[in-house]
DSSP file (Angstrom, degrees, kcal/mol; ACC not computed):
  #  RESIDUE AA STRUCTURE BP1 BP2  ACC     N-H-->O    O-->H-N    N-H-->O    O-->H-N    TCO  KAPPA ALPHA  PHI   PSI    X-CA   Y-CA   Z-CA
    1    1 A X              0   0    0      0, 0.0     2,-0.0     0, 0.0     0, 0.0   0.000 360.0 360.0 360.0 128.9  -51.0  -34.6  -47.9
    2    2 A X     >  -     0   0    0      1,-0.1     4,-2.3     4,-0.0     5,-0.2  -0.280 360.0-106.8 -76.7 165.7  -52.7  -32.2  -50.2
    3    3 A X  H  > S+     0   0    0      1,-0.2     4,-2.5     2,-0.2     5,-0.2   0.871 119.2  54.7 -60.7 -38.1  -53.1  -32.9  -53.9
    4    4 A X  H  > S+     0   0    0      1,-0.2     4,-2.0     2,-0.2    -1,-0.2   0.906 110.1  45.2 -63.3 -42.2  -50.4  -30.2  -54.7
    5    5 A X  H  > S+     0   0    0      2,-0.2     4,-2.0     1,-0.2    -1,-0.2   0.876 111.8  52.7 -68.8 -37.0  -47.8  -31.9  -52.5
    6    6 A X  H  X S+     0   0    0     -4,-2.3     4,-1.5     1,-0.2    -2,-0.2   0.926 110.9  47.0 -63.4 -44.6  -48.7  -35.3  -53.9
    7    7 A X  H  X S+     0   0    0     -4,-2.5     4,-2.5     1,-0.2    -2,-0.2   0.885 108.6  56.7 -62.7 -38.9  -48.2  -34.0  -57.4
    8    8 A X  H  X S+     0   0    0     -4,-2.0     4,-2.8     1,-0.2     5,-0.2   0.898 103.9  51.6 -61.8 -41.4  -44.9  -32.4  -56.4
    9    9 A X  H  X S+     0   0    0     -4,-2.0     4,-2.4     1,-0.2    -1,-0.2   0.904 112.5  45.7 -65.8 -37.9  -43.4  -35.7  -55.1
   10   10 A X  H  X S+     0   0    0     -4,-1.5     4,-2.3     2,-0.2    -1,-0.2   0.885 113.1  50.6 -69.4 -37.9  -44.3  -37.4  -58.4
   11   11 A X  H  X S+     0   0    0     -4,-2.5     4,-2.0     2,-0.2    -2,-0.2   0.919 113.0  45.4 -64.8 -43.8  -42.9  -34.4  -60.4
   12   12 A X  H  X S+     0   0    0     -4,-2.8     4,-2.5     2,-0.2     5,-0.2   0.930 113.1  49.9 -65.3 -45.7  -39.6  -34.4  -58.4
   13   13 A X  H  X S+     0   0    0     -4,-2.4     4,-2.7    -5,-0.2    -2,-0.2   0.897 110.3  51.1 -60.1 -40.6  -39.3  -38.2  -58.7
   14   14 A X  H  X S+     0   0    0     -4,-2.3     4,-2.5     2,-0.2    -1,-0.2   0.891 109.9  49.7 -64.4 -39.4  -39.9  -38.0  -62.5
   15   15 A X  H  X S+     0   0    0     -4,-2.0     4,-2.0     2,-0.2    -2,-0.2   0.923 114.0  43.7 -66.3 -44.3  -37.2  -35.3  -62.9
   16   16 A X  H  X S+     0   0    0     -4,-2.5     4,-2.3     2,-0.2    -2,-0.2   0.910 113.3  52.3 -67.4 -41.2  -34.6  -37.3  -60.9
   17   17 A X  H  X S+     0   0    0     -4,-2.7     4,-2.7    -5,-0.2    -2,-0.2   0.921 109.9  48.9 -58.7 -45.4  -35.6  -40.5  -62.8
   18   18 A X  H  X S+     0   0    0     -4,-2.5     4,-2.0     1,-0.2     6,-0.2   0.892 110.1  51.2 -62.4 -40.2  -35.1  -38.8  -66.1
   19   19 A X  H  <>S+     0   0    0     -4,-2.0     5,-2.2     2,-0.2     6,-0.9   0.888 111.2  48.2 -65.1 -38.4  -31.7  -37.5  -65.0
   20   20 A X  H ><5S+     0   0    0     -4,-2.3     3,-1.2     4,-0.2    -2,-0.2   0.939 113.1  47.1 -65.3 -47.0  -30.7  -41.0  -64.0
   21   21 A X  H 3<5S+     0   0    0     -4,-2.7    -2,-0.2     1,-0.3    -1,-0.2   0.803 109.3  54.7 -66.2 -29.2  -31.9  -42.5  -67.3
   22   22 A X  T 3<5S-     0   0    0     -4,-2.0    -1,-0.3    -5,-0.2    -2,-0.2   0.535 118.2-112.5 -80.8  -6.7  -30.1  -39.7  -69.2
   23   23 A X  T < 5S+     0   0    0     -3,-1.2     3,-0.4    -4,-0.4    -3,-0.2   0.549  82.4 125.4  88.6   6.7  -26.9  -40.6  -67.5
   24   24 A X  S   <S+     0   0    0     -5,-2.2     2,-0.5     1,-0.3    -4,-0.2   0.833  84.9  34.7 -66.1 -30.2  -26.6  -37.4  -65.5
   25   25 A X  S    S-     0   0    0     -6,-0.9    -1,-0.3    -9,-0.1    -2,-0.2  -0.846  88.9-160.6-123.0  92.5  -26.3  -39.6  -62.4
   26   26 A X    >   -     0   0    0     -2,-0.5     3,-2.2    -3,-0.4    45,-0.4  -0.208  42.3 -67.0 -67.1 164.2  -24.4  -42.7  -63.4
   27   27 A X  T 3  S+     0   0    0      1,-0.3    46,-0.2    46,-0.1    45,-0.2  -0.236 123.7  20.6 -52.7 134.9  -24.6  -45.9  -61.2
   28   28 A X  T 3  S+     0   0    0     43,-2.2    -1,-0.3     1,-0.3     2,-0.1   0.213  95.1 121.4  91.9 -14.8  -23.0  -45.4  -57.9
   29   29 A X    <   -     0   0    0     -3,-2.2    42,-2.6    43,-0.1    -1,-0.3  -0.469  67.8-104.9 -84.2 156.5  -23.2  -41.6  -57.9
   30   30 A X  B     -A   70   0A   0     40,-0.2    40,-0.3    -2,-0.1     2,-0.3  -0.563  29.2-150.5 -79.0 137.5  -25.0  -39.5  -55.3
   31   31 A X        -     0   0    0     38,-2.9    38,-0.5    -2,-0.3   -15,-0.0  -0.692  40.7 -75.3 -99.3 160.4  -28.3  -37.9  -56.2
   32   32 A X        -     0   0    0     -2,-0.3    -1,-0.1     1,-0.1     2,-0.0  -0.250  54.7-129.7 -55.4 141.6  -29.5  -34.7  -54.6
   33   33 A X     >  -     0   0    0     -3,-0.1     4,-2.7     1,-0.0     5,-0.3  -0.146  30.2 -85.4 -85.3-176.9  -30.7  -35.2  -51.0
   34   34 A X  H  > S+     0   0    0      1,-0.2     4,-2.7     2,-0.2     5,-0.2   0.912 127.0  48.5 -55.7 -47.7  -33.9  -34.1  -49.3
   35   35 A X  H  > S+     0   0    0      1,-0.2     4,-2.2     2,-0.2    -1,-0.2   0.923 113.1  46.9 -62.9 -45.5  -32.6  -30.6  -48.5
   36   36 A X  H  > S+     0   0    0      1,-0.2     4,-2.6     2,-0.2    -1,-0.2   0.920 115.2  45.5 -63.3 -45.1  -31.3  -30.0  -52.0
   37   37 A X  H  X S+     0   0    0     -4,-2.7     4,-2.6     2,-0.2     6,-0.3   0.890 110.8  53.8 -66.3 -39.3  -34.5  -31.2  -53.7
   38   38 A X  H  X>S+     0   0    0     -4,-2.7     5,-1.7    -5,-0.3     4,-0.9   0.915 113.6  42.3 -61.6 -43.2  -36.6  -29.2  -51.2
   39   39 A X  H  <5S+     0   0    0     -4,-2.2     3,-0.2    -5,-0.2    -2,-0.2   0.920 114.8  50.2 -68.5 -43.9  -34.7  -26.0  -52.0
   40   40 A X  H  <5S+     0   0    0     -4,-2.6    -2,-0.2     1,-0.2    -1,-0.2   0.883 122.5  30.9 -62.8 -40.6  -34.6  -26.6  -55.8
   41   41 A X  H  <5S-     0   0    0     -4,-2.6    -1,-0.2    -5,-0.2    -2,-0.2   0.427 105.3-120.2-102.3  -0.2  -38.4  -27.4  -56.1
   42   42 A X  T  <5S+     0   0    0     -4,-0.9     2,-0.2    -3,-0.2    -3,-0.2   0.889  70.6 123.5  64.9  40.0  -39.6  -25.1  -53.3
   43   43 A X      < -     0   0    0     -5,-1.7    -1,-0.2    -6,-0.3    -2,-0.1  -0.729  66.8 -85.8-123.0 173.2  -41.2  -27.9  -51.3
   44   44 A X     >  -     0   0    0     -2,-0.2     4,-2.1     1,-0.1     3,-0.2  -0.356  37.2-113.8 -74.6 160.4  -40.9  -29.2  -47.8
   45   45 A X  H  > S+     0   0    0      1,-0.2     4,-2.6     2,-0.2     5,-0.2   0.840 118.0  59.3 -62.5 -31.3  -38.2  -31.8  -46.9
   46   46 A X  H  > S+     0   0    0      2,-0.2     4,-2.1     1,-0.2    -1,-0.2   0.894 105.6  47.1 -65.9 -38.9  -41.0  -34.3  -46.3
   47   47 A X  H  > S+     0   0    0      2,-0.2     4,-1.8     1,-0.2    -2,-0.2   0.903 112.8  49.4 -68.0 -40.9  -42.2  -33.9  -49.8
   48   48 A X  H  X S+     0   0    0     -4,-2.1     4,-2.1     1,-0.2    -2,-0.2   0.895 110.1  51.4 -63.8 -39.5  -38.7  -34.3  -51.2
   49   49 A X  H  X S+     0   0    0     -4,-2.6     4,-2.5     1,-0.2    -2,-0.2   0.898 107.0  53.6 -63.0 -40.4  -38.2  -37.4  -49.0
   50   50 A X  H  X S+     0   0    0     -4,-2.1     4,-1.7     1,-0.2    -1,-0.2   0.877 107.4  51.5 -62.6 -37.4  -41.5  -38.8  -50.4
   51   51 A X  H  X S+     0   0    0     -4,-1.8     4,-1.4     2,-0.2    -1,-0.2   0.920 111.1  46.8 -64.9 -43.8  -40.1  -38.3  -54.0
   52   52 A X  H  X S+     0   0    0     -4,-2.1     4,-2.0     1,-0.2    -2,-0.2   0.869 108.0  57.2 -66.0 -35.5  -36.9  -40.1  -53.0
   53   53 A X  H  X S+     0   0    0     -4,-2.5     4,-2.6     1,-0.2    -1,-0.2   0.886 102.3  55.1 -62.5 -38.0  -38.9  -42.9  -51.4
   54   54 A X  H  X S+     0   0    0     -4,-1.7     4,-1.7     1,-0.2    -1,-0.2   0.914 109.4  46.9 -59.8 -41.9  -40.7  -43.5  -54.7
   55   55 A X  H  X>S+     0   0    0     -4,-1.4     5,-2.1     2,-0.2     6,-1.0   0.831 110.4  52.6 -70.8 -31.8  -37.4  -44.0  -56.5
   56   56 A X  H ><5S+     0   0    0     -4,-2.0     3,-1.0     2,-0.2    -2,-0.2   0.918 107.7  51.3 -66.4 -43.2  -36.2  -46.3  -53.7
   57   57 A X  H 3<5S+     0   0    0     -4,-2.6    -2,-0.2     1,-0.3    -1,-0.2   0.878 108.0  52.7 -61.3 -37.8  -39.4  -48.4  -54.1
   58   58 A X  H 3<5S-     0   0    0     -4,-1.7    -1,-0.3    -5,-0.2    -2,-0.2   0.650 114.8-120.2 -71.8 -14.6  -38.7  -48.6  -57.9
   59   59 A X  T <<5S+     0   0    0     -3,-1.0    17,-0.4    -4,-0.6    -3,-0.2   0.621  81.5 117.0  85.5  12.7  -35.2  -49.8  -57.1
   60   60 A X  S   <S+     0   0    0     -5,-2.1    12,-2.9     1,-0.1     2,-0.3   0.827  75.7  27.7 -82.0 -32.3  -33.4  -46.9  -58.9
   61   61 A X  E     -B   71   0A   0     -6,-1.0     2,-0.4    10,-0.3    10,-0.2  -0.892  62.8-157.8-129.7 158.9  -31.7  -45.5  -55.8
   62   62 A X  E     -B   70   0A   0      8,-2.7     8,-3.0    -2,-0.3     2,-0.4  -0.990  19.6-126.3-134.3 144.6  -30.4  -46.8  -52.5
   63   63 A X  E     -B   69   0A   0     -2,-0.4     2,-0.6     6,-0.2     6,-0.2  -0.764  18.5-160.9 -90.2 132.8  -29.7  -45.0  -49.2
   64   64 A X  E >>  -B   68   0A   0      4,-3.3     3,-2.4    -2,-0.4     4,-1.2  -0.963  27.9-115.8-115.2 116.8  -26.3  -45.4  -47.8
   65   65 A X  T 34 S+     0   0    0     -2,-0.6     4,-0.0     1,-0.3    -2,-0.0  -0.251  96.6   5.1 -55.1 123.8  -26.1  -44.5  -44.1
   66   66 A X  T 34 S+     0   0    0      1,-0.1    -1,-0.3     0, 0.0    -3,-0.0   0.297 126.8  62.0  87.3 -10.5  -23.9  -41.5  -43.6
   67   67 A X  T <4 S-     0   0    0     -3,-2.4    -2,-0.2     1,-0.3     2,-0.2   0.398  97.2-120.4-129.6   3.9  -23.2  -40.8  -47.3
   68   68 A X  E  <  - B   0  64A   0     -4,-1.2    -4,-3.3   -38,-0.1     2,-0.4  -0.527  48.1 -34.3  98.4-161.8  -26.6  -40.0  -48.8
   69   69 A X  E     - B   0  63A   0    -38,-0.5   -38,-2.9    -6,-0.2     2,-0.3  -0.886  58.5-172.1-109.2 132.6  -28.7  -41.5  -51.6
   70   70 A X  E     -AB  30  62A   0     -8,-3.0    -8,-2.7    -2,-0.4     2,-0.3  -0.857  32.3 -96.9-126.2 155.9  -27.0  -43.1  -54.6
   71   71 A X  E     - B   0  61A   0    -42,-2.6   -43,-2.2   -45,-0.4   -10,-0.3  -0.541  54.9-101.5 -68.6 132.6  -28.0  -44.5  -57.9
   72   72 A X        -     0   0    0    -12,-2.9   -43,-0.1    -2,-0.3    -1,-0.1  -0.300  24.2-142.6 -58.8 136.1  -28.2  -48.3  -57.6
   73   73 A X  S    S+     0   0    0    -46,-0.2     2,-0.5     1,-0.2    -1,-0.1   0.898  87.8  38.6 -71.2 -42.4  -25.2  -50.0  -59.1
   74   74 A X  S    S-     0   0    0    -46,-0.0     2,-0.2   -47,-0.0    -1,-0.2  -0.948  87.5-129.9-113.9 128.9  -27.0  -53.0  -60.6
   75   75 A X        -     0   0    0     -2,-0.5   -15,-0.1     1,-0.1   -16,-0.1  -0.538  22.9-120.4 -77.1 135.7  -30.4  -52.3  -62.2
   76   76 A X        -     0   0    0    -17,-0.4     2,-0.6    -2,-0.2    -1,-0.1  -0.379  24.0-116.7 -69.8 153.8  -33.3  -54.6  -61.1
   77   77 A X        -     0   0    0     -2,-0.1     2,-0.5     2,-0.0    -1,-0.1  -0.838  30.2-154.7 -92.1 121.4  -35.0  -56.7  -63.7
   78   78 A X        -     0   0    0     -2,-0.6     2,-0.5     2,-0.0     0, 0.0  -0.848   4.0-148.0-101.2 128.0  -38.6  -55.6  -64.0
   79   79 A X        -     0   0    0     -2,-0.5     2,-0.9     1,-0.0     3,-0.2  -0.819   3.4-156.7 -89.9 129.9  -41.2  -58.0  -65.2
   80   80 A X     >  +     0   0    0     -2,-0.5     4,-2.8     1,-0.2     5,-0.2  -0.607  24.7 164.7-105.5  70.6  -44.0  -56.2  -67.1
   81   81 A X  H  > S+     0   0    0     -2,-0.9     4,-1.2     1,-0.2    -1,-0.2   0.893  74.3  47.6 -57.7 -45.4  -46.7  -58.9  -66.6
   82   82 A X  H  4 S+     0   0    0      1,-0.2    -1,-0.2    -3,-0.2     3,-0.1   0.894 114.5  47.1 -66.5 -37.5  -49.6  -56.6  -67.6
   83   83 A X  H >4 S+     0   0    0      1,-0.2     3,-1.3     2,-0.2     6,-0.3   0.896 108.9  53.2 -70.5 -39.3  -47.7  -55.3  -70.7
   84   84 A X  H 3< S+     0   0    0     -4,-2.8    -1,-0.2     1,-0.3    -2,-0.2   0.744 115.3  41.4 -71.0 -19.7  -46.7  -58.8  -71.9
   85   85 A X  T 3< S+     0   0    0     -4,-1.2    -1,-0.3    -5,-0.2    -2,-0.2   0.278  90.8 124.6-104.7   9.2  -50.3  -60.0  -71.7
   86   86 A X  S <> S-     0   0    0     -3,-1.3     4,-2.0     1,-0.1     3,-0.4  -0.249  72.3-116.9 -72.5 158.7  -51.8  -56.8  -73.2
   87   87 A X  H  > S+     0   0    0      1,-0.2     4,-3.0     2,-0.2     5,-0.2   0.829 112.5  61.4 -62.5 -33.2  -54.0  -56.8  -76.2
   88   88 A X  H  > S+     0   0    0      1,-0.2     4,-0.8     2,-0.2    -1,-0.2   0.881 107.6  44.1 -65.0 -35.9  -51.5  -54.7  -78.2
   89   89 A X  H  4>S+     0   0    0     -3,-0.4     5,-1.7    -6,-0.3     4,-0.2   0.934 117.4  43.8 -71.5 -46.5  -48.9  -57.5  -77.9
   90   90 A X  H ><5S+     0   0    0     -4,-2.0     3,-1.4     1,-0.2    -2,-0.2   0.871 111.7  52.7 -70.1 -35.9  -51.3  -60.3  -78.6
   91   91 A X  H 3<5S+     0   0    0     -4,-3.0    -1,-0.2     1,-0.3    -2,-0.2   0.766 102.2  61.0 -69.3 -22.6  -52.9  -58.5  -81.5
   92   92 A X  T 3<5S-     0   0    0     -4,-0.8    -1,-0.3    -5,-0.2    -2,-0.2   0.549 116.8-117.6 -78.5  -6.5  -49.4  -57.9  -82.9
   93   93 A X  T < 5 +     0   0    0     -3,-1.4     2,-0.3     1,-0.3    -3,-0.2   0.678  62.4 149.0  81.6  17.9  -49.1  -61.7  -83.1
   94   94 A X      < -     0   0    0     -5,-1.7    -1,-0.3     1,-0.0     2,-0.1  -0.623  41.2-132.5 -86.2 144.8  -46.2  -62.0  -80.7
   95   95 A X     >  -     0   0    0     -2,-0.3     4,-2.0     1,-0.1     5,-0.2  -0.482  25.5-109.6 -85.1 164.4  -45.7  -65.0  -78.5
   96   96 A X  H  > S+     0   0    0      1,-0.2     4,-2.9     2,-0.2     5,-0.2   0.886 120.8  56.9 -58.7 -37.9  -45.0  -64.7  -74.8
   97   97 A X  H  > S+     0   0    0      1,-0.2     4,-2.4     2,-0.2     6,-0.2   0.926 106.4  48.3 -60.1 -45.3  -41.5  -66.0  -75.5
   98   98 A X  H  >>S+     0   0    0      1,-0.2     5,-1.2     2,-0.2     4,-0.9   0.893 113.3  47.6 -62.6 -40.2  -40.9  -63.1  -77.9
   99   99 A X  H  <5S+     0   0    0     -4,-2.0     3,-0.4     1,-0.2    -2,-0.2   0.927 113.8  47.0 -67.0 -44.4  -42.2  -60.6  -75.4
  100  100 A X  H  <5S+     0   0    0     -4,-2.9    -2,-0.2     1,-0.2    -1,-0.2   0.867 116.2  43.2 -65.5 -38.0  -40.1  -62.0  -72.6
  101  101 A X  H ><5S-     0   0    0     -4,-2.4     3,-1.5    -5,-0.2    -1,-0.2   0.532 101.0-129.9 -91.1  -5.5  -36.9  -62.2  -74.5
  102  102 A X  T 3<5S-     0   0    0     -4,-0.9    -3,-0.2    -3,-0.4    -4,-0.1   0.818  70.4 -54.4  64.4  29.7  -37.2  -58.9  -76.2
  103  103 A X  T 3 <S+     0   0    0     -5,-1.2    -1,-0.3     1,-0.3     2,-0.1   0.438  98.5 143.3  84.5  -1.5  -36.6  -60.3  -79.7
  104  104 A X    <   -     0   0    0     -3,-1.5     2,-0.4    -6,-0.2    -1,-0.3  -0.431  45.1-133.1 -69.8 147.2  -33.3  -62.0  -78.6
  105  105 A X        -     0   0    0     -3,-0.1     2,-0.3    -2,-0.1    -1,-0.1  -0.826  17.8-158.9-103.0 143.5  -32.6  -65.4  -80.2
  106  106 A X        -     0   0    0     -2,-0.4     2,-0.4     2,-0.0    -5,-0.0  -0.897   4.6-147.2-121.2 150.2  -31.4  -68.3  -78.2
  107  107 A X        -     0   0    0     -2,-0.3     2,-0.7     0, 0.0    -2,-0.0  -0.960  13.0-135.3-119.1 133.0  -29.6  -71.4  -79.3
  108  108 A X        +     0   0    0     -2,-0.4     3,-0.1     1,-0.2    -2,-0.0  -0.776  31.4 166.5 -83.7 118.1  -30.1  -74.9  -77.7
  109  109 A X        +     0   0    0     -2,-0.7     2,-0.4     1,-0.3    -1,-0.2   0.514  63.2  44.7-112.6  -7.1  -26.6  -76.2  -77.3
  110  110 A X        +     0   0    0      2,-0.0     2,-0.4     0, 0.0    -1,-0.3  -0.926  63.3 152.5-139.6 114.1  -27.2  -79.2  -75.0
  111  111 A X        -     0   0    0     -2,-0.4     2,-0.4    -3,-0.1    -3,-0.0  -0.988  15.4-176.1-143.7 130.0  -30.1  -81.5  -75.5
  112  112 A X        -     0   0    0     -2,-0.4     2,-0.4     2,-0.0    -2,-0.0  -0.990   2.8-173.3-130.7 125.7  -30.4  -85.1  -74.5
  113  113 A X        +     0   0    0     -2,-0.4     2,-0.3     2,-0.0    -2,-0.0  -0.960  25.4 125.3-119.8 134.2  -33.4  -87.3  -75.4
  114  114 A X        -     0   0    0     -2,-0.4     2,-0.4     2,-0.0    -2,-0.0  -0.972  51.9 -96.0-168.4 179.3  -33.8  -90.8  -74.1
  115  115 A X        -     0   0    0     -2,-0.3     2,-0.3     2,-0.0    -2,-0.0  -0.923  34.8-179.4-114.3 139.4  -36.0  -93.3  -72.2
  116  116 A X        -     0   0    0     -2,-0.4     2,-0.5     0, 0.0    -2,-0.0  -0.964  32.8-110.9-135.0 153.7  -35.7  -94.0  -68.5
  117  117 A X        -     0   0    0     -2,-0.3     6,-0.0     1,-0.1    -2,-0.0  -0.708  41.8-123.0 -81.1 127.3  -37.5  -96.3  -66.2
  118  118 A X        -     0   0    0     -2,-0.5    -1,-0.1     1,-0.1     0, 0.0  -0.304  25.1-104.0 -70.5 155.8  -39.5  -94.3  -63.8
  119  119 A X     >  -     0   0    0      1,-0.1     4,-2.8     4,-0.0     5,-0.2  -0.251  40.1 -99.1 -67.3 167.7  -39.1  -94.5  -60.0
  120  120 A X  H  > S+     0   0    0      1,-0.2     4,-1.9     2,-0.2     5,-0.1   0.892 123.7  49.9 -58.6 -42.8  -41.7  -96.5  -58.1
  121  121 A X  H  > S+     0   0    0      2,-0.2     4,-1.4     1,-0.2    -1,-0.2   0.911 114.0  44.5 -63.7 -43.4  -43.5  -93.3  -57.0
  122  122 A X  H  > S+     0   0    0      1,-0.2     4,-2.4     2,-0.2    -2,-0.2   0.909 111.3  53.4 -69.2 -41.5  -43.6  -91.9  -60.5
  123  123 A X  H  < S+     0   0    0     -4,-2.8    -1,-0.2     1,-0.2    -2,-0.2   0.876 105.7  54.2 -60.8 -38.1  -44.7  -95.3  -62.0
  124  124 A X  H  < S+     0   0    0     -4,-1.9    -1,-0.2    -5,-0.2    -2,-0.2   0.887 110.8  45.7 -64.6 -38.7  -47.6  -95.5  -59.6
  125  125 A X  H  <        0   0    0     -4,-1.4    -2,-0.2     1,-0.2    -1,-0.2   0.885 360.0 360.0 -71.8 -38.9  -48.8  -92.0  -60.7
  126  126 A X     <        0   0    0     -4,-2.4    -1,-0.2    -5,-0.1    -2,-0.2   0.492 360.0 360.0 -71.7 360.0  -48.4  -92.8  -64.4
């Protein structure tokens, strides 16, 4: 695959991704297929397929046999491990908990503290 075709697949994937994020293609709706994308962007069907494959890998779209490619109904949860451990986060003084929870606050509503006798296996280790 030449550099131009490689760039084209990323450009097409970015355009479809932006349209999905903008709500042009709500969850469950069909996105343009290989043929439509190939005609729209003036590329081969294989390049258009590669662009759709990128979006499938990201979990944004799913292929339904016989009915085309659709926006995924439930969005996957992405962990951003590199971002949560980045210098910009730590220099900002945020804890891992704050980064993971996105600033949401949680309340502990069930807490039980007590002493118990350990099992024989646990006692041996302790």
